[in-house]
C-alpha positions as CSV (number, residue, x, y, z in Angstrom):
1,M,-24.8,-16.3,12.6
2,V,-22.7,-16.2,15.8
3,G,-20.0,-13.6,15.3
4,R,-21.7,-12.1,12.3
5,R,-22.4,-8.4,12.0
6,V,-25.5,-6.6,12.2
7,E,-25.8,-3.2,10.8
8,I,-28.6,-0.7,10.9
9,V,-29.0,0.3,7.2
10,G,-32.1,2.4,7.5
11,G,-34.1,4.6,10.1
12,K,-33.1,5.3,13.7
13,G,-29.6,3.9,14.5
14,F,-28.4,4.2,10.9
15,G,-24.9,3.0,10.7
16,E,-24.7,1.4,14.0
17,V,-22.9,-2.2,13.9
18,R,-23.1,-4.9,16.6
19,F,-21.7,-8.6,16.7
20,I,-24.1,-11.3,17.1
21,R,-23.4,-13.1,20.3
22,A,-26.3,-15.9,20.2
23,V,-29.4,-16.6,18.2
24,S,-32.9,-18.0,19.6
25,G,-35.8,-18.2,17.1
26,N,-36.2,-14.8,15.6
27,T,-34.0,-13.0,18.6
28,L,-30.5,-12.1,18.3
29,T,-28.4,-11.3,21.4
30,L,-25.9,-8.7,20.6
31,D,-22.3,-8.0,22.0
32,R,-23.5,-4.6,23.6
33,P,-26.3,-2.3,23.8
34,W,-27.5,0.5,21.5
35,K,-26.5,3.9,22.2
36,I,-29.4,5.8,23.8
37,K,-29.8,8.4,21.0
38,K,-29.4,5.9,18.4
39,T,-31.6,2.8,19.6
40,P,-33.4,1.2,16.5
41,D,-37.1,1.4,16.6
42,T,-39.8,-0.6,14.5
43,L,-39.2,1.5,11.5
44,S,-35.4,0.7,11.5
45,T,-34.2,-1.7,8.9
46,Y,-31.0,-4.0,9.4
47,Q,-28.5,-6.2,7.4
48,I,-26.7,-9.1,8.5
49,R,-23.3,-9.2,6.9
50,T,-22.2,-12.6,5.8
51,D,-18.7,-12.7,4.8
52,D,-15.5,-15.1,4.7
53,A,-14.5,-14.2,8.2
54,I,-14.0,-17.2,10.4
55,V,-16.1,-16.9,13.6
56,G,-16.7,-19.3,16.5
57,V,-16.6,-20.0,20.2
58,M,-13.4,-20.7,22.0
59,S,-13.1,-24.2,23.4
60,G,-9.8,-23.6,25.4
61,F,-6.5,-22.0,25.5
62,F,-3.2,-22.3,27.0
63,E,-0.3,-20.2,28.0
64,D,3.4,-21.1,29.2
65,D,5.6,-17.8,29.6
66,D,8.3,-20.0,30.8
67,A,8.7,-22.3,27.6
68,V,11.6,-21.6,25.2
69,P,9.9,-20.1,23.0
70,P,7.0,-19.2,25.1
71,V,3.6,-20.9,24.1
72,F,0.3,-19.2,23.7
73,T,-2.4,-21.3,22.1
74,F,-6.3,-20.8,21.4
75,T,-8.6,-23.7,20.6
76,D,-11.8,-24.3,19.0
77,A,-12.5,-28.0,18.8
78,A,-15.1,-27.3,15.9
79,G,-12.8,-24.7,14.2
80,G,-11.9,-26.6,10.9
81,F,-9.1,-23.9,10.3
82,P,-7.6,-23.8,6.9
83,T,-4.0,-25.4,7.0
84,V,-3.3,-25.4,3.2
85,G,-0.3,-23.3,2.3
86,Q,0.4,-20.8,5.1
87,G,-2.9,-21.5,6.7
88,L,-3.9,-18.6,8.9
89,T,-0.4,-17.4,9.5
90,G,-0.3,-13.6,9.8
91,A,-4.0,-13.3,10.2
92,I,-5.4,-11.4,13.3
93,L,-7.7,-13.1,16.0
94,E,-10.2,-10.9,17.5
95,I,-12.3,-11.5,20.6
96,V,-15.6,-10.0,19.5
97,N,-17.8,-10.9,22.4
98,G,-17.9,-12.4,26.0
99,P,-14.8,-12.4,28.3
100,G,-11.8,-10.8,26.8
101,A,-13.8,-9.0,24.3
102,G,-11.8,-6.3,22.3
103,Q,-8.5,-8.0,22.5
104,Q,-6.7,-8.9,19.2
105,R,-3.6,-11.3,18.7
106,L,-1.5,-12.3,15.8
107,I,-1.8,-15.9,14.6
108,L,1.6,-17.4,14.1
109,S,0.7,-20.9,13.0
110,N,-2.2,-23.2,13.2
111,T,-3.6,-26.7,12.8
112,A,-7.2,-27.5,12.1
113,T,-8.3,-26.7,15.4
114,V,-5.4,-24.8,17.5
115,L,-4.0,-21.4,16.9
116,S,-0.5,-20.5,18.0
117,L,-0.6,-16.7,19.0
118,N,2.1,-14.0,19.5
119,G,1.3,-13.3,23.2
120,P,-0.8,-13.8,26.2
121,W,-4.2,-12.4,27.0
122,L,-4.6,-9.4,29.3
123,N,-8.1,-10.5,30.1
124,S,-8.4,-14.1,29.8
125,P,-11.4,-15.6,27.4
126,V,-13.7,-18.1,28.9
127,I,-14.4,-21.6,27.6
128,D,-17.7,-21.7,25.7
129,E,-18.3,-17.9,26.2
130,S,-16.0,-16.0,24.2
131,I,-16.6,-15.4,20.7
132,Y,-14.0,-14.9,18.3
133,R,-13.5,-13.6,14.7
134,I,-10.7,-13.9,12.1
135,N,-11.2,-11.4,9.4
136,R,-9.9,-12.6,5.8
137,Y,-10.6,-10.9,2.4
138,S,-13.9,-9.2,3.2
139,N,-13.4,-5.6,4.7
140,L,-9.7,-5.8,4.1
141,A,-8.2,-2.5,3.9
142,I,-6.4,-2.3,0.6
143,P,-3.7,0.5,0.0
144,S,-4.5,3.0,-2.8
145,V,-2.2,3.3,-5.7
146,L,-1.2,6.6,-7.2
147,V,-1.5,6.6,-10.8
148,E,0.6,9.2,-13.0
149,I,-1.4,9.8,-16.2
150,R,0.6,11.4,-19.1
151,D,-1.6,13.0,-21.5
152,N,-0.7,12.5,-25.2
153,D,-3.3,15.3,-26.4
154,A,-0.4,18.0,-25.7
155,A,3.0,17.7,-27.3
156,G,5.6,17.5,-24.6
157,L,8.5,15.1,-22.8
158,I,8.2,12.1,-20.7
159,V,11.5,12.2,-18.4
160,E,12.1,9.2,-16.2
161,Q,14.6,9.5,-13.4
162,S,16.3,6.1,-12.0
163,Q,15.2,5.4,-8.7
164,A,12.8,8.5,-8.8
165,T,15.9,10.9,-8.2
166,T,19.2,11.5,-10.2
167,A,22.6,11.4,-8.2
168,V,26.0,11.5,-9.4
169,I,29.4,11.3,-7.4
170,E,32.1,13.9,-8.3
171,G,35.7,12.7,-9.1
172,G,34.8,9.1,-9.8
173,S,36.2,7.2,-13.0
174,G,32.5,6.1,-13.8
175,D,33.5,2.4,-13.2
176,Q,31.5,2.2,-9.8
177,P,27.8,2.2,-9.3
178,G,26.5,5.3,-8.4
179,E,29.2,7.6,-9.7
180,T,27.0,8.5,-12.9
181,D,23.4,8.2,-13.7
182,T,20.9,7.9,-16.6
183,V,17.8,9.8,-17.3
184,Q,15.2,8.4,-19.9
185,I,13.5,10.6,-22.3
186,K,10.9,10.1,-24.9
187,L,8.1,12.2,-26.4
188,T,4.2,12.3,-25.5
189,R,2.9,12.0,-29.1
190,P,4.3,11.4,-32.5
191,P,5.7,14.5,-34.0
192,T,5.1,15.7,-37.9
193,D,8.8,16.8,-38.1
194,P,11.9,15.7,-36.2
195,V,12.4,16.9,-32.7
196,T,15.6,17.7,-30.9
197,V,15.7,17.5,-27.2
198,N,18.4,20.0,-25.9
199,F,20.0,20.5,-22.4
200,N,20.8,23.5,-20.5
201,H,23.0,23.1,-17.4
202,D,25.9,24.4,-15.5
203,A,28.9,23.0,-17.3
204,T,31.1,23.7,-14.2
205,Q,28.9,21.1,-12.2
206,L,27.6,18.6,-14.8
207,S,28.8,16.6,-17.8
208,L,26.1,15.4,-20.3
209,G,25.6,13.4,-23.3
210,A,24.8,14.9,-26.5
211,S,21.3,16.1,-27.5
212,L,18.5,13.6,-28.5
213,S,16.7,13.4,-31.6
214,F,13.2,11.9,-32.3
215,N,10.9,11.3,-35.2
216,G,7.6,9.8,-36.0
217,T,8.9,6.3,-35.5
218,T,11.2,6.8,-32.6
219,W,9.0,9.2,-30.5
220,D,7.6,6.6,-28.0
221,T,11.0,4.8,-27.4
222,F,13.1,6.0,-24.5
223,Q,16.5,7.4,-25.2
224,P,19.2,7.5,-22.4
225,L,21.1,10.8,-21.4
226,S,24.1,10.0,-19.5
227,V,24.7,12.5,-16.5
228,A,28.0,12.8,-14.8
229,A,29.5,15.3,-12.2
230,F,32.2,17.5,-13.5
231,N,35.3,17.2,-11.4
232,D,35.9,20.8,-10.4
233,L,38.6,20.0,-7.5
234,L,36.7,22.3,-5.2
235,R,35.6,21.2,-1.6
236,E,31.8,21.9,-2.0
237,G,30.3,19.1,0.2
238,A,26.8,17.8,-1.0
239,H,25.1,19.9,-3.4
240,T,22.7,20.1,-6.2
241,S,22.7,21.3,-9.9
242,L,19.7,22.1,-12.1
243,L,19.2,20.3,-15.5
244,R,16.8,21.8,-17.9
245,F,15.2,20.3,-21.1
246,G,14.1,22.2,-24.2
247,V,13.0,21.2,-27.5
248,S,13.3,22.6,-31.1
249,S,11.3,21.5,-34.0
250,D,9.3,22.7,-37.1
251,D,6.4,20.6,-35.8
252,G,3.5,23.3,-35.7
253,N,1.8,21.5,-32.8
254,L,4.9,21.6,-30.6
255,D,4.9,24.5,-28.3
256,V,8.6,25.0,-27.1
257,E,7.9,27.0,-24.1
258,D,5.3,24.6,-23.0
259,T,7.6,21.6,-23.2
260,V,10.7,23.0,-21.4
261,E,11.1,20.9,-18.1
262,E,13.8,21.0,-15.4
263,F,14.7,19.0,-12.0
264,T,17.5,18.9,-9.7
265,I,20.5,16.5,-9.6
266,E,22.1,15.6,-6.4
267,Q,25.9,15.7,-6.3
């Protein structure tokens, strides 16, 4: 259990976490004392969390700043580090107890017993005293993903811009990437009657394709709208123009005012 975490999960000291430094019978030696106001008592309950982290005691380290490239290694003769694939490359080695505690280094490569690190220690660990931990999947911080939900309970448009924006270049012939752009459009639900999507824009700034039509079969298939800049021969620099969408239909469930959308096009 050396290197594992003890967490107080009930009673006084709730939420406090310590690393196990040594085990003797039914006594655990921890990495640091409890806070005075959060010292657990006989009514406190605890949990020892076992996970997939690699923990152990350092048996040696080596540093050579003059080598090309510099060499910084960390050894645990009993480590049994994984070497399949990339091994531990990219993982973080942390000294969690003993001399050097609190320091972290990036693992560049490894063998079964030796880790190559990205730099020297500021406070040197000590053989057979410094306890390390290499976190793996357990407690890994996973980034959240923002999900856009498009409701089909109400009739409306789904408008997709390329690269999350629409940008065009004035004066091009259209044969180079970025001179024109395309917007993709479809409906949120099948209509009972054909639907026409119309475009309202400043014709002195933009040139657009024709209006689009959807029916009960084609409503959920994206149709492209080609967007180009109108070459007005004026020196305007970078500027924007507004593109608005509106719909017309005999579908009684379609509220035209509710389905008007607009966004800005960069020129």
